[in-house]
C-alpha positions in Angstrom: 66.2 33.6 116.7 63.5 33.5 119.5 61.7 36.7 119.9 62.5 38.4 116.6 58.8 40.0 115.7 58.2 42.4 118.9 58.9 46.1 118.7 58.9 48.4 121.5 60.3 50.0 124.4 63.4 48.9 124.6 67.1 49.1 126.8 69.2 51.8 128.0 69.6 53.4 125.4 66.1 53.6 123.3 67.0 51.2 120.7 67.7 47.5 120.9 70.9 46.3 120.3 71.4 44.0 117.3 71.9 40.0 118.5 70.3 40.6 121.8 67.6 39.5 123.7 65.8 41.7 125.6 64.3 39.4 128.7 62.4 40.2 131.0 62.3 37.6 133.6 60.7 36.4 136.6 60.9 34.5 140.5 56.9 33.2 140.5 55.5 33.3 143.6 51.6 34.0 145.1 53.0 36.4 147.6 56.5 38.2 145.9 57.1 37.9 142.1 60.7 39.0 142.3 61.3 40.7 138.6 64.4 41.4 136.5 64.9 42.4 132.4 68.4 42.6 131.0 69.0 43.5 127.8 71.2 40.1 126.1 73.8 40.2 129.2 73.3 43.3 130.6 71.4 43.8 132.7 68.9 46.7 132.8 66.4 46.9 136.1 65.2 44.4 138.7 62.5 44.5 141.8 60.1 42.6 143.6 55.9 42.8 143.0 54.2 42.3 146.5 50.8 41.5 145.7 48.0 41.9 148.6 44.5 40.0 149.8 43.7 36.8 149.6 44.4 33.8 146.7 42.7 34.8 143.9 42.7 38.8 144.7 46.7 38.3 144.8 47.1 36.1 141.7 44.4 38.3 140.0 46.8 41.3 140.8 49.8 39.2 139.4 48.3 39.3 136.3 47.7 42.8 136.1 51.4 43.8 136.8 52.9 40.7 134.2 50.5 42.3 132.2 52.1 45.8 132.7 55.4 45.1 132.5 54.8 42.9 129.2 53.6 45.9 127.6 55.3 48.6 129.6 58.8 46.4 128.2 57.9 44.9 125.0 60.8 41.5 125.9 61.3 39.4 123.2 61.8 36.3 125.8 59.6 35.9 128.7 61.4 33.5 131.2 59.4 31.7 134.0 61.4 30.2 137.1 59.3 26.6 137.2 57.6 26.2 140.4 59.5 23.6 142.2 56.7 21.8 143.7 58.6 19.7 146.3 57.1 22.1 148.9 54.7 18.4 150.5 52.0 20.6 151.1 49.4 20.3 147.4 47.2 23.6 148.1 50.8 25.1 147.4 51.4 23.1 144.5 48.3 24.4 142.7 48.6 27.6 143.1 52.3 27.8 141.8 50.8 25.6 139.0 47.4 28.5 138.8 50.0 31.3 138.7 52.1 30.4 136.0 49.2 29.5 133.9 48.2 32.6 134.8 51.7 34.3 134.0 51.6 32.2 130.5 47.9 33.4 129.5 49.2 37.1 130.2 52.0 36.2 127.9 50.6 34.4 125.0 47.5 37.3 125.2 50.4 40.1 124.7 51.8 38.5 121.9 53.9 36.6 122.9 54.8 33.3 121.4 55.2 29.5 123.1 58.8 29.7 121.4 59.4 33.1 123.5 58.6 31.8 126.9 61.3 30.3 129.1 61.1 27.8 131.3 64.7 28.1 133.5 64.4 25.1 136.2 66.0 25.9 139.8 69.1 24.1 139.7 69.6 26.1 136.1 69.1 29.1 138.4 72.0 27.5 140.9 74.4 27.0 138.4 74.8 30.7 137.5 75.9 30.8 140.7 73.8 33.7 142.2 71.6 31.8 144.2 74.5 31.0 146.8 75.2 33.9 148.1 72.6 35.5 146.1 71.8 38.7 148.1 75.3 39.7 147.6 76.1 38.9 144.0 73.1 40.1 143.1 74.2 43.5 143.9 77.1 43.6 142.3 75.2 42.8 138.9 73.0 45.3 139.8 74.8 47.7 140.9 72.7 48.5 143.8 71.9 47.2 146.7 69.4 44.0 146.3 68.0 43.2 149.8 65.4 40.8 148.3 65.7 37.2 147.7 63.2 37.0 145.4 64.2 39.2 142.9 67.8 37.6 143.4 66.0 35.1 141.9 64.3 36.9 139.2 68.4 38.3 138.3 69.9 34.2 138.5 66.7 34.0 136.5 67.7 36.7 133.5 71.6 35.5 133.7 70.5 31.7 133.4 68.3 32.5 130.1 70.3 35.1 128.8 73.5 32.4 128.9 71.2 29.8 127.3 70.4 32.2 124.9 73.9 33.2 124.0 74.8 29.9 123.8 72.8 29.1 120.8 73.5 31.6 119.4 76.9 30.6 118.5 
């Protein structure tokens, strides 16, 4: 089973539910990082982190944010969306690759193992249906108004990961 060793902060009731992996999902970008926490297919919370400053400063801020989220939630799985890399801009592609490395380093430094990091491809997120009508769909799932496409995409990353893990368990 993925991530059977983590303990710590838990879901709404304060106790982890057996068979429901605690997931931290990220829609990573160097300007806005959408995030979502879920327990299995149950939504817990979500939002957007907006780093400031120049590129290197933003990368370090994102690293710090991810470390804080990992410490706060102690997820069984960290799900990150694979950067599309089709932007036609090598500088942006390089930055997104660096960011992925920063996020994985934060996970490893907080005790997650490679098998606890799920790489989710944009096509998988689109298949959840959240992407097409992202804001309204994400709002319905969360029971709150979602106004950021980055937060909506993170919700899609969480749903894709939770669905995948649920199928594997059966």
